[in-house]
C-alpha positions as CSV (number, residue, x, y, z in Angstrom):
1,M,8.7,-19.1,-14.8
2,A,11.0,-16.5,-16.4
3,Y,13.4,-16.7,-13.6
4,V,13.7,-20.5,-14.0
5,V,14.5,-20.1,-17.7
6,I,17.1,-17.4,-17.0
7,A,18.7,-19.5,-14.2
8,V,19.0,-22.6,-16.4
9,C,20.5,-20.5,-19.2
10,F,23.1,-19.0,-16.9
11,G,23.6,-22.4,-15.3
12,L,24.4,-24.0,-18.6
13,A,26.7,-21.1,-19.6
14,G,28.6,-21.3,-16.2
15,G,28.8,-25.1,-16.5
16,F,30.4,-24.9,-19.9
17,V,32.9,-22.2,-18.9
18,G,33.8,-24.2,-15.8
19,K,34.3,-27.4,-17.8
20,L,36.5,-25.6,-20.3
21,K,38.7,-24.4,-17.4
22,G,39.1,-27.9,-16.1
23,S,36.6,-27.9,-13.3
24,S,33.3,-29.6,-12.7
25,F,30.4,-28.8,-15.0
26,F,27.8,-29.7,-12.4
27,L,29.4,-27.6,-9.7
28,W,29.5,-24.5,-11.9
29,F,26.0,-25.2,-13.3
30,L,24.7,-25.1,-9.7
31,I,26.6,-22.0,-8.8
32,S,25.6,-20.1,-11.9
33,G,22.0,-21.3,-11.7
34,I,21.5,-20.3,-8.1
35,V,23.2,-16.9,-8.4
36,P,22.8,-16.3,-12.2
37,F,24.9,-13.2,-13.1
38,F,27.5,-13.4,-10.4
39,G,27.9,-17.2,-10.7
40,L,28.8,-16.8,-14.4
41,L,31.2,-14.0,-13.6
42,A,32.9,-16.3,-11.0
43,A,33.2,-19.1,-13.6
44,I,34.8,-16.7,-16.0
45,A,37.2,-15.4,-13.4
46,Y,38.1,-19.0,-12.2
47,R,41.7,-20.1,-13.0
48,F,42.6,-22.7,-15.7
49,D,43.6,-25.8,-13.8
50,H,45.7,-27.1,-16.7
51,D,47.9,-24.0,-16.6
52,E,49.0,-24.6,-13.0
53,L,52.6,-25.6,-12.2
54,R,53.0,-29.1,-10.9
55,R,55.4,-31.0,-8.6
56,T,56.5,-34.6,-8.1
57,C,56.0,-36.3,-4.7
58,P,59.4,-37.4,-3.3
59,E,58.0,-40.6,-1.8
60,C,55.7,-42.1,-4.5
61,G,56.5,-40.0,-7.6
62,R,52.9,-38.9,-8.3
63,V,52.7,-35.6,-10.1
64,T,50.3,-33.1,-8.3
65,K,49.5,-29.4,-8.5
66,I,52.1,-27.2,-6.9
67,Y,49.6,-25.8,-4.4
68,D,48.8,-29.2,-2.9
69,A,50.1,-29.6,0.6
70,L,49.7,-33.4,0.8
71,C,50.1,-36.1,-1.8
72,T,46.8,-37.7,-2.6
73,R,48.3,-41.1,-3.2
74,C,50.6,-41.7,-0.2
75,G,49.7,-38.9,2.2
76,A,53.2,-37.4,2.4
77,E,53.5,-33.8,3.4
78,L,54.9,-31.8,0.5
79,D,57.3,-28.9,0.9
80,F,57.5,-26.2,-1.7
81,P,59.7,-27.5,-4.5
82,E,62.8,-25.8,-5.8
83,V,62.1,-27.1,-9.3
84,A,58.5,-27.3,-10.7
85,V,57.2,-29.6,-13.4
86,A,55.8,-27.8,-16.5
87,P,52.0,-27.3,-16.6
88,E,49.8,-29.7,-18.5
89,S,49.0,-27.0,-21.1
90,W,52.6,-26.7,-22.2
91,G,52.5,-30.2,-23.8
92,R,49.3,-29.5,-25.8
93,G,49.2,-28.4,-29.4
94,P,51.6,-26.7,-31.7
95,T,51.5,-23.4,-29.8
96,A,53.0,-24.8,-26.6
97,P,55.7,-22.4,-25.3
98,T,59.2,-23.8,-24.7
99,P,60.2,-23.9,-21.0
């Protein structure tokens, strides 16, 4: 019974950390609950999705993450761009850096 309580607590902590970083709460809840200590460490070490550079699809104009190889709207193959679009986090709040 003690393991279940510990697993749920680590699962909740990992889920909240994952959600704050722009990922799925449920996914990180499961990972942190199944492997309590290491799952939470993995959630903490996970990158912030809203800090990733973005690019524009040349065919349909959809803005996607720079590491995407295919456009999720039209299916076009994306080459690495010469000019990247600013991350989502640069447009948030008064502390946004100027590009």
